[in-house]
C-alpha positions as CSV (number, residue, x, y, z in Angstrom):
1,M,1.8,13.5,-9.4
2,R,-1.8,13.0,-7.9
3,P,-2.8,10.9,-11.3
4,L,-0.2,8.4,-10.2
5,I,-1.9,7.9,-7.0
6,V,-5.3,7.0,-8.4
7,F,-3.2,4.7,-10.8
8,V,-1.5,2.8,-7.8
9,S,-4.7,2.6,-6.0
10,G,-6.5,1.0,-8.9
11,L,-3.6,-1.5,-9.3
12,M,-3.6,-2.2,-5.7
13,G,-7.0,-3.0,-5.8
14,L,-6.6,-5.2,-8.7
15,S,-3.5,-6.8,-7.3
16,G,-5.2,-7.8,-4.0
17,V,-8.3,-9.3,-5.9
18,A,-5.8,-11.5,-8.0
19,L,-3.6,-12.3,-5.1
20,A,-6.9,-13.4,-3.0
21,A,-7.8,-15.5,-5.8
22,A,-4.3,-17.2,-6.2
23,S,-4.1,-17.6,-2.5
24,S,-7.7,-19.6,-2.5
25,H,-5.9,-22.3,-4.6
26,G,-4.4,-24.2,-1.8
27,G,-0.6,-24.9,-1.0
28,D,1.3,-22.6,1.0
29,T,-0.4,-19.3,0.3
30,H,0.3,-17.8,3.6
31,F,2.3,-14.7,1.5
32,L,0.0,-14.1,-0.8
33,G,-3.0,-14.0,1.6
34,N,-0.8,-11.1,3.7
35,A,0.1,-9.3,0.4
36,S,-3.6,-9.3,-0.6
37,T,-4.6,-8.1,2.6
38,M,-2.1,-5.2,2.5
39,C,-3.5,-4.3,-1.1
40,L,-7.1,-4.2,-0.4
41,A,-6.4,-2.4,3.0
42,H,-4.5,0.3,1.2
43,A,-5.9,0.7,-2.1
44,P,-9.1,2.9,-0.9
45,V,-7.0,4.7,1.6
46,L,-4.9,5.7,-1.1
47,L,-8.1,6.8,-3.4
48,A,-9.5,8.5,-0.3
49,L,-6.2,10.7,0.1
50,Y,-6.6,11.7,-3.3
51,L,-10.2,12.8,-3.1
52,G,-9.3,14.7,0.1
53,H,-6.0,16.3,-1.3
54,A,-7.6,19.7,-1.7
55,T,-8.4,20.2,2.0
56,F,-6.2,17.7,4.0
57,R,-2.5,19.1,4.2
58,T,-0.5,15.8,4.4
59,A,-2.8,14.0,1.7
60,T,-0.4,13.7,-1.1
61,L,2.6,12.7,0.7
62,S,0.4,10.3,3.0
63,A,-0.6,8.7,-0.3
64,L,2.8,8.6,-1.7
65,T,4.4,6.9,1.4
66,L,1.4,4.6,2.1
67,G,1.6,3.4,-1.7
68,L,5.5,2.7,-1.9
69,G,5.4,1.2,1.2
70,T,2.3,-1.2,0.3
71,I,4.3,-1.8,-3.0
72,L,7.2,-2.9,-1.3
73,F,5.6,-5.1,1.5
74,A,3.3,-6.9,-0.7
75,G,6.1,-7.2,-3.6
76,D,8.5,-8.8,-1.2
77,L,5.7,-11.2,-0.1
78,V,4.8,-12.3,-3.5
79,S,8.1,-12.5,-4.4
80,R,9.1,-15.0,-1.9
81,H,6.2,-16.9,-2.7
82,Y,6.7,-17.2,-6.3
83,L,10.5,-16.8,-6.5
84,G,11.4,-18.2,-3.1
85,D,13.3,-15.3,-2.1
86,R,13.2,-11.7,-1.1
87,L,12.9,-8.8,-3.4
88,F,15.9,-7.5,-1.6
89,P,17.4,-7.8,1.8
90,F,14.9,-5.8,4.1
91,A,11.9,-5.0,1.6
92,A,9.3,-6.2,3.6
93,P,10.4,-4.3,7.2
94,A,11.3,-1.1,4.7
95,G,8.0,-1.4,3.1
96,G,6.1,-1.8,6.5
97,S,8.0,1.0,8.1
98,L,7.2,3.0,5.1
99,M,3.3,2.0,5.6
100,M,3.4,3.2,9.3
101,L,5.2,6.6,8.6
102,G,2.2,6.9,5.9
103,W,-0.2,6.4,8.6
104,L,1.8,8.8,11.1
105,L,1.7,11.5,8.5
106,V,-2.4,10.9,8.0
107,A,-2.8,11.4,11.7
108,A,-0.4,14.6,11.6
109,G,-2.7,16.0,9.0
110,A,-5.3,16.3,11.8
111,F,-3.1,19.0,13.5
112,L,-1.8,20.8,10.3
113,G,-5.1,22.5,9.1
114,R,-6.7,22.6,6.1
115,R,-5.4,24.0,2.7
116,T,-6.9,27.2,1.7
């Protein structure tokens, strides 16, 4: 499961840069800019959680939750820009909620001690 975290981190970084480039070419690019920001903000976090998984109890679950949340949130914004419609009803709120849960899991890891 952990190699998936690195894979998703790399794809999110790539997507963040590509979306930033696309949003710089004019027009109404509000959705693309926000999607880029979320991808570029969370890609290094996933990588850091992967690197800290050996000692950080909630690292893997946090990374999976943050990754899925970012994919849903950014995917919905990209879908709205290019397709003119949502990915599915409540995709962005579900993704945002998962990202918040992921960050809560990161914070909870501070109180759960280290893996041995």
